[in-house]
C-alpha positions in Angstrom: -3.0 3.8 -11.6 -1.1 3.7 -8.5 2.2 2.6 -8.6 3.1 0.1 -5.9 5.3 0.7 -2.7 6.3 -2.5 -1.4 10.1 -3.2 -2.2 10.8 -5.5 0.6 14.5 -6.2 1.0 13.6 -9.3 1.0 12.2 -9.3 -3.0 15.5 -6.7 -3.5 17.7 -9.7 -2.1 16.3 -11.8 -4.5 16.1 -9.4 -7.9 20.1 -8.1 -7.2 21.0 -11.5 -7.2 19.6 -13.0 -10.4 20.7 -9.7 -11.3 23.9 -8.4 -9.9 24.3 -5.2 -12.0 21.4 -3.7 -10.7 22.9 -3.9 -7.4 23.2 -0.2 -6.5 19.7 1.1 -8.4 17.1 -0.1 -5.6 16.6 3.8 -5.9 16.1 4.1 -9.5 14.3 1.1 -10.1 11.5 2.9 -7.5 11.6 6.1 -9.3 11.0 4.1 -12.5 7.5 3.0 -10.6 7.2 6.0 -9.4 8.2 8.6 -13.1 8.2 5.2 -15.6 8.5 7.3 -18.9 6.2 4.5 -19.4 3.5 1.5 -18.4 3.0 -1.7 -21.1 0.5 -4.6 -20.4 2.7 -8.0 -19.1 1.3 -11.0 -18.5 -1.6 -12.4 -16.2 -2.0 -8.7 -15.1 1.3 -7.6 -14.3 2.9 -4.1 -15.4 5.6 -3.1 -16.2 6.8 0.3 -15.8 10.1 0.7 -18.4 12.4 3.9 -18.8 16.1 4.6 -20.3 18.9 4.1 -18.2 21.5 4.5 -20.0 21.3 5.3 -24.0 19.6 2.2 -26.0 19.6 0.4 -22.4 15.7 0.3 -20.0 14.7 -0.4 -16.3 12.1 -2.3 -17.1 10.1 -3.1 -13.1 7.2 -5.5 -13.6 5.3 -5.3 -11.2 1.4 -5.8 -9.6 -1.6 -3.4 -8.7 -3.9 -3.8 -5.9 -6.7 -2.0 -5.6 -5.0 1.6 -3.7 -1.3 -0.1 -4.0 0.7 -2.8 -5.3 3.9 -5.0 -4.9 7.8 -5.2 -6.9 8.0 -8.5 -9.0 10.3 -8.3 -10.9 13.3 -5.8 -12.0 15.7 -6.4 -15.4 17.7 -4.3 -17.7 17.4 -5.0 -20.8 18.3 -3.3 -24.7 16.5 -4.5 -26.2 13.3 -2.7 -26.8 11.7 -3.6 -29.6 9.2 -6.1 -28.1 9.1 -3.5 -25.5 7.1 -1.6 -27.5 5.3 -4.2 -29.3 3.3 -4.8 -26.1 -0.2 -2.2 -25.3 0.9 0.6 -23.5 -1.0 2.2 -20.8 
């Protein structure tokens, strides 16, 4: 599995527009993709890289993997870990 390296400035601006609490966490987002605690199966061929960044709070990075690279679609933080645990782990 090859993690996505593509997080454009435009995509990052869109992410922090929707989730302003992540504004200083761009490196954390990239680290989550490169070194996740787990990778889960999302819908429509997407993958979810998950990593805890605060006690009982996870950073979730939704990405699409291509042949030897990929791109980040969305990112959010959540304390609702139970729904994540229902997904298939890779």
